[in-house]
C-alpha positions in Angstrom: 140.3 119.8 216.3 138.4 118.5 213.3 140.5 116.7 210.7 140.4 117.4 206.9 138.6 115.0 204.6 142.0 113.8 203.3 143.2 113.0 206.9 140.0 111.2 207.6 140.3 109.2 204.3 143.9 108.2 205.1 143.0 107.2 208.7 140.0 105.2 207.4 142.2 103.5 204.8 144.6 102.4 207.5 141.8 100.9 209.5 140.4 99.1 206.5 144.0 97.9 205.7 144.4 96.5 209.3 141.0 94.7 209.2 141.0 93.4 205.6 144.6 93.5 204.3 143.4 95.7 201.4 146.1 98.2 200.2 145.4 101.7 201.5 145.5 103.0 197.9 142.4 101.0 197.1 140.3 102.9 199.7 139.0 105.8 197.6 136.1 108.1 198.3 133.8 106.7 195.6 134.3 103.0 196.5 131.5 101.0 198.0 132.5 99.1 201.1 130.6 96.0 200.1 130.7 96.1 196.3 134.1 97.5 195.5 136.1 96.6 198.7 134.3 93.4 199.5 133.9 94.2 203.2 131.3 92.1 205.0 129.1 93.3 207.8 131.3 91.8 210.6 134.4 93.5 209.2 132.4 96.7 208.8 131.4 96.7 212.5 135.1 96.3 213.4 136.0 99.1 211.1 133.3 101.3 212.6 134.5 100.6 216.2 138.1 101.3 215.3 137.0 104.5 213.5 135.1 105.7 216.5 138.2 105.2 218.6 140.6 106.8 216.1 138.5 109.8 215.3 136.7 110.3 218.7 133.2 110.1 217.2 130.2 108.0 217.9 128.6 106.1 214.9 125.2 104.7 216.0 124.4 101.2 214.8 121.4 102.5 212.8 123.7 104.9 211.0 126.2 102.2 209.9 123.8 100.9 207.2 123.8 104.4 205.6 127.6 104.3 205.2 127.6 102.6 201.8 130.7 104.3 200.3 134.0 105.5 201.7 132.8 109.1 201.1 129.7 108.4 203.3 131.9 107.4 206.1 134.3 110.3 205.7 131.5 112.8 205.6 129.8 111.2 208.7 133.1 111.4 210.6 133.8 114.9 209.5 130.3 116.1 210.5 130.5 114.2 213.8 133.8 115.9 214.7 132.4 119.3 213.8 
């Protein structure tokens, strides 16, 4: 069953927290992974792998570069679950 945007956001925030130690409250839809959350490409790949497992989706490597904001990732996961 597809999850709501809020559920995906919360799950993604938990993954980001586990990888970076950032508070889950800091992971907001309009935040940029690199500019606002200071997540490097290595951490981003770990986040992507963990998100794939958590949400049961596949995020191709060539799509990862398009996931610039938290909203981009939430939308991608939501559509992939559809």
